[in-house]
C-alpha positions as CSV (number, residue, x, y, z in Angstrom):
1,X,-0.2,-0.2,-0.1
2,X,1.3,3.8,-0.2
3,X,2.5,5.1,2.4
4,X,1.6,9.1,2.8
5,X,5.1,11.4,3.0
6,X,5.4,13.1,6.0
7,X,5.1,17.1,5.5
8,X,8.7,16.6,7.8
9,X,9.6,14.6,5.3
10,X,9.1,16.8,2.3
11,X,10.6,20.0,4.5
12,X,13.4,18.0,4.9
13,X,14.0,17.4,1.0
14,X,13.3,20.9,0.5
15,X,15.9,22.1,3.0
16,X,18.6,19.5,1.9
17,X,18.7,20.1,-2.1
18,X,20.2,23.6,-2.4
19,X,17.7,24.7,-5.4
20,X,20.9,26.6,-6.9
21,X,23.1,23.2,-6.9
22,X,19.7,21.3,-8.9
23,X,18.3,23.6,-11.3
24,X,22.4,23.7,-12.2
25,X,22.6,20.7,-14.1
26,X,19.9,21.2,-16.4
27,X,20.8,25.0,-17.5
28,X,23.5,27.3,-16.9
29,X,22.6,29.6,-14.3
30,X,24.2,33.4,-13.7
31,X,24.6,34.9,-10.4
32,X,23.8,38.3,-11.5
33,X,23.3,40.6,-7.7
34,X,21.5,38.0,-5.1
35,X,19.9,36.3,-7.9
36,X,20.9,33.9,-10.5
37,X,19.3,34.2,-13.9
38,X,20.0,31.8,-17.5
39,X,17.5,31.1,-20.5
40,X,14.3,29.8,-19.5
41,X,14.1,26.3,-19.9
42,X,10.3,26.1,-20.0
43,X,9.9,28.6,-23.4
44,X,12.1,29.5,-25.8
45,X,13.8,33.0,-24.9
46,X,17.0,34.9,-26.2
47,X,17.2,37.3,-23.1
48,X,17.6,35.7,-19.9
49,X,14.2,35.9,-17.9
50,X,14.5,33.1,-15.6
51,X,15.5,34.0,-11.9
52,X,16.4,31.6,-8.8
53,X,16.3,32.8,-5.7
54,X,18.3,31.4,-3.0
55,X,17.3,32.6,-0.4
56,X,13.7,31.9,-0.6
57,X,15.3,28.5,-2.4
58,X,11.9,29.9,-5.6
59,X,12.3,30.4,-8.9
60,X,10.7,32.5,-10.8
61,X,10.1,32.6,-15.4
62,X,9.4,36.8,-15.9
63,X,8.7,35.3,-19.8
64,X,6.2,32.5,-19.3
65,X,5.3,32.8,-15.7
66,X,6.8,29.3,-14.5
67,X,7.6,29.4,-11.0
68,X,7.9,27.1,-7.9
69,X,10.6,25.2,-5.3
70,X,13.1,22.2,-6.1
71,X,10.2,19.8,-6.5
72,X,8.2,21.9,-8.6
73,X,11.2,22.3,-10.8
74,X,12.0,18.8,-11.3
75,X,8.2,17.6,-12.0
76,X,8.0,20.5,-14.6
77,X,11.3,20.0,-16.3
78,X,11.2,16.1,-16.4
79,X,7.7,15.7,-16.3
80,X,7.6,13.7,-13.5
81,X,5.1,13.5,-11.0
82,X,5.2,14.9,-7.6
83,X,5.7,11.2,-6.0
84,X,9.0,10.9,-8.7
85,X,10.4,14.3,-7.5
86,X,10.3,13.1,-4.2
87,X,12.1,10.3,-4.9
88,X,14.3,11.2,-7.1
89,X,15.7,14.3,-4.8
90,X,15.4,11.8,-1.6
91,X,18.1,10.0,-3.7
92,X,20.2,12.8,-4.4
93,X,20.2,14.2,-0.6
94,X,20.3,10.9,0.3
95,X,17.8,11.2,2.7
96,X,16.2,7.3,3.2
97,X,12.8,7.5,1.0
98,X,10.0,5.0,3.3
99,X,7.1,7.0,2.1
100,X,6.0,7.2,-1.4
101,X,6.1,4.1,-2.7
102,X,4.8,0.6,-2.6
103,X,5.8,-2.6,0.0
104,X,9.4,-2.4,-1.7
105,X,11.0,1.1,-1.1
106,X,12.5,3.0,-4.1
107,X,16.8,2.4,-3.8
108,X,15.8,-1.4,-4.2
109,X,14.1,-0.5,-7.5
110,X,16.1,2.5,-8.5
111,X,19.3,-0.8,-7.6
112,X,17.3,-2.8,-9.8
113,X,16.9,-0.3,-13.0
114,X,20.8,0.3,-13.0
115,X,21.7,-3.2,-12.7
116,X,19.2,-3.9,-15.9
117,X,21.0,-1.0,-17.8
118,X,24.5,-2.3,-16.9
119,X,24.1,-6.0,-17.7
120,X,22.3,-4.6,-21.3
121,X,25.3,-2.4,-22.2
122,X,27.2,-5.5,-21.9
123,X,24.8,-7.2,-24.1
124,X,25.3,-3.8,-26.5
125,X,29.1,-4.7,-26.4
126,X,29.1,-8.0,-26.7
127,X,26.4,-7.4,-30.5
128,X,29.1,-4.5,-31.5
129,X,32.0,-7.1,-30.9
130,X,29.6,-9.6,-33.4
131,X,29.6,-6.6,-35.9
132,X,33.9,-6.1,-35.9
133,X,34.5,-10.1,-36.2
134,X,31.6,-11.2,-38.6
135,X,32.5,-12.5,-42.4
136,X,28.7,-12.1,-43.1
137,X,28.9,-9.9,-46.5
138,X,25.5,-9.6,-46.5
139,X,25.9,-7.0,-43.6
140,X,29.0,-5.2,-44.6
141,X,27.5,-5.2,-48.0
142,X,23.9,-3.2,-46.6
143,X,25.9,-0.8,-44.4
144,X,28.1,0.0,-47.2
145,X,25.1,0.7,-49.3
146,X,23.9,2.7,-47.0
147,X,26.8,4.8,-46.9
148,X,27.4,4.4,-42.7
149,X,30.9,4.7,-42.1
150,X,32.8,3.5,-39.4
151,X,32.8,6.7,-37.1
152,X,28.9,6.8,-37.0
153,X,29.0,3.0,-36.5
154,X,31.1,3.5,-33.4
155,X,28.6,6.3,-32.5
156,X,25.5,4.8,-32.6
157,X,27.3,2.1,-31.0
158,X,25.5,-0.5,-34.0
159,X,25.8,-4.0,-33.4
160,X,25.2,-7.3,-35.2
161,X,23.0,-10.7,-34.3
162,X,24.1,-13.7,-36.5
163,X,22.3,-16.8,-37.2
164,X,22.6,-19.0,-34.2
165,X,20.1,-19.3,-32.4
166,X,21.6,-19.6,-28.8
167,X,24.7,-16.8,-29.0
168,X,23.6,-15.0,-25.5
169,X,23.3,-18.7,-23.5
170,X,26.9,-18.1,-22.5
171,X,25.3,-14.8,-20.6
172,X,21.9,-16.6,-19.5
173,X,23.9,-19.4,-17.4
174,X,25.7,-16.8,-15.4
175,X,22.9,-16.4,-12.8
176,X,22.9,-12.7,-12.2
177,X,21.7,-12.0,-16.3
178,X,19.3,-15.2,-16.3
179,X,16.4,-13.0,-15.0
180,X,17.0,-10.0,-16.9
181,X,17.6,-11.9,-21.0
182,X,14.2,-13.2,-19.7
183,X,12.2,-10.5,-18.6
184,X,14.1,-7.8,-21.1
185,X,13.1,-10.4,-24.1
186,X,15.9,-11.1,-25.5
187,X,16.2,-14.7,-24.9
188,X,12.4,-16.3,-25.2
189,X,11.7,-19.9,-23.9
190,X,9.1,-22.0,-26.1
191,X,6.9,-24.5,-24.5
192,X,9.3,-27.4,-24.3
193,X,11.7,-24.8,-22.4
194,X,14.2,-24.7,-25.4
195,X,15.8,-20.9,-25.3
196,X,16.1,-18.9,-28.8
197,X,17.9,-15.8,-29.3
198,X,15.0,-12.7,-29.9
199,X,17.4,-10.9,-32.4
200,X,18.7,-13.2,-35.7
201,X,20.8,-12.5,-38.6
202,X,19.8,-8.7,-38.0
203,X,22.1,-5.4,-37.6
204,X,21.2,-4.3,-33.9
205,X,20.6,-0.9,-32.8
206,X,20.9,0.0,-29.1
207,X,18.2,2.0,-28.4
208,X,19.2,4.3,-25.4
209,X,17.0,7.0,-23.1
210,X,18.2,10.1,-22.6
211,X,20.0,9.9,-19.8
212,X,22.5,7.6,-22.4
213,X,21.5,4.1,-21.5
214,X,20.4,1.2,-22.9
215,X,17.1,0.3,-22.4
216,X,16.6,-1.8,-24.8
217,X,17.1,-2.6,-28.9
218,X,16.2,-2.7,-32.5
219,X,16.7,-4.8,-34.9
220,X,16.7,-4.6,-39.5
221,X,16.7,-8.0,-41.2
222,X,19.8,-8.4,-43.6
223,X,17.4,-10.4,-45.5
224,X,14.3,-9.0,-47.6
225,X,11.9,-12.0,-46.7
226,X,11.9,-11.4,-43.0
227,X,10.2,-8.7,-41.0
228,X,12.0,-5.4,-41.9
229,X,12.3,-4.0,-38.2
230,X,11.6,-5.7,-34.4
231,X,11.9,-4.1,-31.4
232,X,12.7,-5.1,-28.0
233,X,9.4,-6.5,-26.2
234,X,8.7,-3.7,-23.8
235,X,9.6,-5.1,-20.1
236,X,11.3,-2.9,-17.1
237,X,12.9,-0.1,-18.3
238,X,12.0,-0.2,-21.4
239,X,8.6,1.5,-22.7
240,X,8.6,2.2,-26.3
241,X,5.8,4.7,-26.0
242,X,8.1,6.7,-23.7
243,X,11.5,6.9,-25.6
244,X,12.6,8.9,-28.5
245,X,15.6,7.3,-29.8
246,X,18.9,9.5,-30.9
247,X,17.8,11.7,-28.2
248,X,20.8,10.7,-25.8
249,X,22.5,12.6,-28.6
250,X,21.1,15.8,-27.9
251,X,22.4,18.0,-25.2
252,X,20.9,19.4,-22.4
253,X,20.2,23.4,-23.7
254,X,16.8,23.9,-25.5
255,X,17.3,23.6,-29.8
256,X,15.5,25.8,-31.4
257,X,14.3,22.8,-33.6
258,X,14.1,19.1,-33.7
259,X,13.3,17.2,-36.5
260,X,11.5,14.0,-35.7
261,X,12.0,11.1,-38.1
262,X,10.6,7.3,-38.1
263,X,13.6,5.3,-37.8
264,X,17.0,4.3,-37.0
265,X,18.9,4.8,-40.1
266,X,16.9,8.3,-40.6
267,X,18.6,9.4,-37.5
268,X,21.5,8.1,-38.1
269,X,22.6,9.5,-41.4
270,X,21.0,12.8,-41.0
271,X,23.8,12.9,-37.7
272,X,26.5,11.5,-40.1
273,X,25.7,14.9,-42.4
274,X,26.2,16.8,-39.1
275,X,22.4,17.6,-38.5
276,X,22.2,16.1,-35.2
277,X,18.8,17.6,-33.8
278,X,17.1,14.8,-34.4
279,X,14.9,11.9,-33.2
280,X,13.0,8.9,-33.7
281,X,9.9,7.8,-32.8
282,X,10.6,4.5,-33.3
283,X,7.2,4.2,-35.9
284,X,4.4,6.3,-37.1
285,X,2.4,6.1,-34.3
286,X,3.7,9.3,-31.7
287,X,2.5,10.0,-28.2
288,X,1.4,12.2,-25.7
289,X,4.4,11.1,-23.7
290,X,6.8,11.5,-26.4
291,X,5.7,15.0,-27.6
292,X,6.0,16.1,-24.0
293,X,9.7,14.5,-24.1
294,X,10.7,15.9,-27.2
295,X,9.1,19.7,-26.1
296,X,12.0,19.5,-23.0
297,X,14.4,19.9,-25.5
298,X,13.0,22.3,-28.3
299,X,9.9,24.6,-28.2
300,X,10.0,24.0,-32.3
301,X,9.2,19.9,-33.8
302,X,9.3,19.3,-36.8
303,X,7.6,16.2,-38.3
304,X,9.8,14.6,-41.1
305,X,8.0,11.6,-42.3
306,X,8.6,9.1,-45.2
307,X,7.3,10.5,-48.6
308,X,4.4,7.7,-49.2
309,X,1.2,8.1,-48.0
310,X,1.5,6.2,-44.6
311,X,3.9,9.1,-44.3
312,X,0.9,11.8,-44.9
313,X,-1.0,10.3,-42.6
314,X,1.6,9.7,-40.2
315,X,1.9,13.6,-40.2
316,X,-2.3,14.5,-39.9
317,X,-2.2,12.1,-36.8
318,X,0.7,14.1,-35.7
319,X,-0.8,17.2,-36.1
320,X,-4.5,16.0,-34.2
321,X,-1.7,14.5,-31.3
322,X,0.1,17.8,-30.4
323,X,-1.9,19.8,-31.0
324,X,-3.2,19.5,-27.5
325,X,0.6,20.3,-26.6
326,X,0.9,23.4,-28.3
327,X,0.9,26.0,-25.7
328,X,2.1,29.7,-26.3
329,X,6.0,29.8,-27.3
330,X,5.6,26.0,-29.6
331,X,5.5,25.8,-32.3
332,X,5.1,22.6,-34.9
333,X,6.2,22.0,-38.6
334,X,5.6,19.4,-40.7
335,X,8.4,18.6,-44.0
336,X,6.8,16.8,-47.3
337,X,9.4,14.4,-48.7
338,X,8.8,13.7,-52.8
339,X,7.7,10.8,-53.2
340,X,9.4,7.2,-52.5
341,X,12.0,9.8,-50.7
342,X,12.9,9.3,-46.5
343,X,14.9,11.5,-44.6
344,X,18.5,8.9,-45.6
345,X,18.0,8.3,-49.0
346,X,16.9,11.8,-49.6
347,X,20.0,13.7,-47.9
348,X,22.0,11.4,-49.0
349,X,20.9,11.9,-52.9
350,X,20.9,15.7,-52.1
351,X,23.1,16.4,-49.7
352,X,23.2,18.6,-46.1
353,X,22.7,22.1,-48.0
354,X,18.9,20.9,-50.2
355,X,18.4,18.6,-47.0
356,X,18.5,22.0,-44.4
357,X,16.6,24.2,-47.1
358,X,13.8,21.9,-46.6
359,X,13.8,22.0,-43.0
360,X,13.7,25.7,-43.3
361,X,10.9,25.8,-45.6
362,X,8.7,23.1,-43.6
363,X,4.7,24.0,-44.0
364,X,3.8,25.5,-40.4
365,X,0.8,23.9,-38.3
366,X,-1.2,26.7,-39.7
367,X,-1.3,26.4,-43.2
368,X,-0.6,22.3,-43.1
369,X,-4.5,22.7,-40.8
370,X,-6.2,25.0,-43.1
371,X,-5.3,23.0,-45.9
372,X,-6.0,19.7,-44.8
373,X,-9.5,21.0,-44.0
374,X,-10.3,22.9,-46.8
375,X,-9.3,20.2,-49.9
376,X,-12.9,20.0,-50.4
377,X,-14.2,23.7,-49.7
378,X,-14.8,26.0,-52.5
379,X,-15.7,28.6,-49.9
380,X,-18.7,29.5,-52.3
381,X,-21.2,29.5,-50.2
382,X,-22.1,30.2,-46.2
383,X,-22.7,26.8,-45.9
384,X,-19.4,25.6,-46.8
385,X,-17.9,27.9,-44.7
386,X,-19.7,27.6,-41.7
387,X,-18.7,24.1,-41.7
388,X,-14.8,24.4,-42.4
389,X,-15.1,27.3,-39.1
390,X,-16.5,24.4,-36.8
391,X,-14.0,22.1,-38.0
392,X,-10.9,24.5,-37.5
393,X,-12.5,25.6,-34.3
394,X,-12.5,22.4,-33.3
395,X,-9.2,21.8,-33.5
396,X,-8.7,25.4,-32.1
397,X,-10.4,24.7,-29.0
398,X,-8.1,22.0,-27.7
399,X,-5.1,24.5,-27.8
400,X,-3.8,25.3,-24.6
401,X,-1.5,28.1,-25.7
402,X,-3.6,31.5,-25.5
403,X,-2.1,34.0,-27.7
404,X,-1.5,31.2,-30.1
405,X,-5.3,30.6,-30.3
406,X,-5.5,34.6,-30.8
407,X,-3.8,34.5,-34.0
408,X,-5.2,31.2,-35.5
409,X,-8.6,32.6,-34.4
410,X,-7.7,35.4,-37.0
411,X,-6.2,33.7,-39.6
412,X,-9.8,32.0,-39.6
413,X,-11.5,35.0,-39.4
414,X,-9.4,36.2,-42.7
415,X,-10.2,33.4,-44.5
416,X,-13.5,33.5,-44.2
417,X,-14.3,36.7,-44.1
418,X,-14.9,37.8,-40.1
419,X,-14.5,40.7,-39.5
420,X,-14.2,40.7,-35.8
421,X,-12.5,37.6,-34.1
422,X,-14.8,38.3,-31.1
423,X,-17.5,36.8,-33.3
424,X,-15.5,33.6,-33.2
425,X,-14.5,33.7,-29.6
426,X,-18.0,33.9,-28.9
427,X,-18.2,30.3,-30.9
428,X,-15.2,29.1,-29.5
429,X,-14.9,29.8,-25.8
430,X,-18.0,28.4,-23.8
431,X,-16.0,28.2,-20.4
432,X,-15.1,31.8,-19.7
433,X,-12.2,30.9,-17.3
434,X,-10.2,29.8,-20.5
435,X,-10.3,33.2,-21.8
436,X,-9.3,35.6,-18.9
437,X,-5.8,35.7,-17.2
438,X,-6.7,36.6,-13.9
439,X,-5.0,39.3,-11.9
440,X,-4.0,39.9,-8.2
441,X,-6.0,42.9,-7.2
442,X,-4.1,45.0,-5.2
443,X,-4.8,45.5,-1.5
444,X,-3.7,46.2,1.7
445,X,-4.3,42.6,3.2
446,X,-2.9,41.0,0.0
447,X,0.4,43.2,0.8
448,X,0.6,41.8,4.1
449,X,-0.4,38.0,3.8
450,X,2.4,38.2,0.8
451,X,4.9,40.0,3.0
452,X,5.2,37.2,5.1
453,X,4.6,34.2,2.5
454,X,8.0,35.7,0.9
455,X,9.6,36.7,4.1
456,X,9.0,34.2,6.5
457,X,10.9,35.6,9.3
458,X,8.5,39.2,9.5
459,X,6.5,36.7,12.3
460,X,9.4,37.3,14.8
461,X,8.0,40.5,14.9
462,X,4.4,39.7,16.5
463,X,4.1,38.3,19.5
464,X,0.6,37.2,19.5
465,X,-2.3,36.6,17.0
466,X,-4.8,36.7,19.6
467,X,-5.9,40.4,18.7
468,X,-5.3,39.8,14.5
469,X,-7.8,36.8,15.1
470,X,-10.8,39.5,16.4
471,X,-10.3,41.5,13.1
472,X,-13.0,41.1,10.4
473,X,-11.3,41.5,7.6
474,X,-11.4,39.3,4.2
475,X,-8.1,37.0,4.3
476,X,-7.0,38.2,8.4
477,X,-8.0,34.0,8.2
478,X,-5.4,33.3,6.2
479,X,-3.0,35.4,7.2
480,X,-3.4,34.0,11.5
481,X,-2.9,30.7,9.6
482,X,0.8,31.5,7.5
483,X,1.4,33.3,11.2
484,X,1.1,30.0,13.1
485,X,3.3,28.1,10.6
486,X,5.8,30.5,11.1
487,X,6.1,30.3,14.7
488,X,6.1,26.6,14.5
489,X,9.1,26.8,12.1
490,X,10.8,29.9,12.7
491,X,14.0,29.8,10.4
492,X,12.2,28.5,7.1
493,X,12.3,30.0,3.7
494,X,9.7,30.5,1.5
495,X,9.8,27.7,-0.5
496,X,9.4,25.4,3.0
497,X,6.6,27.7,4.1
498,X,4.5,27.4,0.6
499,X,5.8,23.6,0.5
500,X,3.8,23.0,3.7
501,X,0.5,24.1,2.1
502,X,0.6,21.7,-1.2
503,X,-2.3,19.9,-0.2
504,X,-4.1,22.8,1.5
505,X,-6.8,24.1,-0.3
506,X,-5.1,27.5,-0.1
507,X,-2.0,26.5,-2.0
508,X,-2.6,27.9,-5.4
509,X,-3.3,31.5,-3.5
510,X,-0.2,31.3,-1.8
511,X,1.9,30.1,-4.8
512,X,0.8,33.0,-6.5
513,X,1.6,35.4,-3.6
514,X,4.8,34.2,-3.5
515,X,6.2,35.5,-6.6
516,X,3.6,38.6,-6.4
517,X,5.5,41.7,-7.1
518,X,3.8,43.6,-4.2
519,X,6.1,46.7,-5.7
520,X,8.0,47.3,-2.0
521,X,11.6,47.8,-2.0
522,X,13.8,45.1,0.1
523,X,14.8,47.6,2.4
524,X,10.9,48.9,3.1
525,X,9.7,45.4,4.3
526,X,10.5,45.2,7.8
527,X,9.1,48.8,8.5
528,X,6.1,48.2,5.3
529,X,5.1,44.8,7.7
530,X,4.9,46.2,10.8
531,X,2.7,49.4,9.9
532,X,0.2,47.2,8.6
533,X,-0.1,45.2,11.3
534,X,-0.5,48.1,13.6
535,X,-3.3,49.4,10.8
536,X,-5.2,46.1,10.4
537,X,-8.0,47.9,12.3
538,X,-7.5,50.8,9.9
539,X,-7.9,48.7,6.9
540,X,-10.8,47.2,8.3
541,X,-12.6,50.8,8.3
542,X,-11.1,51.3,5.2
543,X,-12.9,48.6,3.3
544,X,-16.4,48.9,5.4
545,X,-16.0,53.0,4.4
546,X,-15.1,51.6,0.4
547,X,-18.1,49.8,0.5
548,X,-20.6,52.4,1.1
549,X,-19.2,54.6,-1.6
550,X,-19.5,51.7,-3.8
551,X,-23.0,51.8,-3.4
552,X,-23.3,55.4,-3.7
553,X,-22.2,54.9,-7.5
554,X,-24.9,53.2,-7.9
555,X,-27.7,54.8,-5.8
556,X,-28.4,57.5,-3.2
557,X,-27.2,56.4,0.2
558,X,-30.0,56.1,2.4
559,X,-30.2,58.5,5.8
560,X,-28.4,55.7,8.5
561,X,-25.5,55.3,6.0
562,X,-24.5,58.7,5.2
563,X,-24.3,58.9,8.9
564,X,-22.4,55.5,9.2
565,X,-20.0,56.7,6.4
566,X,-19.5,60.0,8.3
567,X,-18.5,58.4,11.7
568,X,-16.0,55.5,9.9
569,X,-14.5,58.4,8.5
570,X,-14.4,60.0,11.6
571,X,-13.4,57.4,13.4
572,X,-10.6,56.5,10.4
573,X,-9.2,60.2,11.0
574,X,-8.9,59.8,15.1
575,X,-7.5,57.3,14.7
């Protein structure tokens, strides 16, 4: 059963993992003043707007708004769950994690993974040795005809499984290899308990994860009568839908663009031509996991499938799936190759320069979407325009990027002759929450709360909350709750304070106020906080006064209301 992770353990995770050290493993932080800055890893930008504050142990991007503590960063960057983020950070800082896992510990699971990786890498070396020592003319002819040179073979660790059915048997009889060979599908056992190699007479392509660990293999037959490509069966560390072949060759920093192709050879050949920003989905069916994985490394994905009917269908399917992941700043394009060509054959035929020209002229998401949906439409009648509009709106509504939606709506409006896109917005957006960008209204109470969240040490300037509790003021209960939390942990920073509220209904309010610019200079923070505390009663009076003033904007105040307003102003003036 799952064991609940105590807040104390989570708090220790945040304390013992310095956010600067963790983020520096993924992006290059540069210290500027008291903060650290970098190009944001969550959206494409030229001027650094990603800021990390070591004192608060909090990060914030002024460009895209991404923010949080060290746990949030790993969740957003690695695209992992809260539990997995805790697991990873507990290992980094050496804390024993007995929580948030099943009956076995995460450390045990991690050790099993590491063992799996090591053995698969040894098997990979074995296949490479087989290729070097093989005299099989078919294998060498194939590689030569493909133009794959020795340097590329070594770089991608290409190997060979010969015609024998039991070349892995020497590994099988070693106890530490036996279970892994079976679990990973490299050896299968028939009903008579006979053992056979999964790969036979095939060129072997080790499949690696983004961290360069061998997790499986792909095999290309050297004979026409066999199935051309097969992959390792899915197992403990190999989940085909969650990996991209060639991603281990992509560096950690963001690429301006990455090309997604179908197969191993496409990736290998393009890399040999020094087009090294390419990955493969190991087939035409891309998954949501692969889409998010590739967007970790770029904001512009170019789909480049084979120039046949299947390739065109795959491009359209890719658009339909990717559109759910198009946040503002992200983009997708499409390369349509000549018939009977694939990236491998075309780059060898045309060369790098012409192929990169094709990349530069890839068709945009918008052009492909409009072309595909308007092929049978002449736009000669209102009915045809209405059908087309309805189809396009069904795509636009699934795009999470609000600015991207606006541009698409504008393009659609021009296409069908609607002069005002507001009319399309009314049709498109049924839920007004998707339209509004919520802004925090400036009030003295919100300033007070934000000051405490951003500077928990301010709580030491308050001796008791008893008098504060009695004040009837919107937000006072949140403020009192935060004060009590700060009293219990007087040395907390912002990141720790926010983390304590993750499972609380107040979490999103507190997280938003943690990065809210309350326009108060650092040398004025303490004074402003103390002054606001002293004037809490005044704030209450001001709220009552503003309430009556607002009523007076819509109707004449009654005699009792005017008298009450006068008394409140008098009281405020005396105080």
